[in-house]
N, C-alpha and C positions, 0 to 999 in steps of 0.2 A: 727543545720541540722538535720532531722526525720531519723531512723534508723527504721528498720522492724527485728520482732526476729517472730521466730514460735514453740517453746516449745510444744510437744504436739498437741492438736487441737486448741490452740490457737494463734492468731497472733496480736501481738502488737505493735504500733509505739511510738519508746519513743526518747525524747532528751536527747542528751548526754553531761550531762554538764561539765563531766574535765575526763582524763582519768588518770591512775596511773600507773608508772613503776613497782610496783611489788602488791602482792600480799594482800590483806586487808581483814578484816572480812565482811560476807554478808552484817551487822547491816550498815557500814563503805561503802560499794560498793551500795547498794540501795539509797544512800547519792548523788550517780553521775550522776543518771539519771533520769525523769521524764516521765512518759506515759503520752501522751496528752488525752484529754475531749474524743474525736473522736474513739481513743483505747479501753479507756474502756467502754463508751456505745457500742461500735459493738461487745467486746468480751460476756460483760453481754447477748446481744440480741443472738447472738450465744449459750452460755450458756442455755439459755432459750428453744430456739429452741432444742437441743439436749436433754431436760427435757423432754421435750412435745415428741419427738420424741420415747423415749424411755417408756414412760405410751401406747404408741399403737403400742407396739410389743409384741407379746405374748412371756412370759416366761415359759418352761415348770417345772415343781414340780422337775422332777429328768431329769438325764442323761440317753439316748437310752440304753438300754443293748445290748448284745451281739445279739441275736436275730432280736433287731431291725434295731440295726447298719447293720445288712448284707441287710435287707428288703429295708432301705433307698436306699443302697449302690445299689442293684437290680432295685429300682424302678429308680433309676437316668441315670442307666447307658442306662434301654429299652427307656427312654425320647428321647436318641440321636438320 
């Protein structure tokens, strides 16, 4: 039975093979489930879309100083 999990930005659909009654190392726990092929493909597409989106967003070279922050705040409050 497929289960859905969404850590962070990624949503995964996995098939749970077995459950444990105790705590186990991550390497052993990883063997207890399998991600579906559709889920892997969808996750890769979403990651590529995020990367492309990041390239189109302008990033300033530095943070605004105190005067620039005040000017931005004045500009934003005047528009409302």
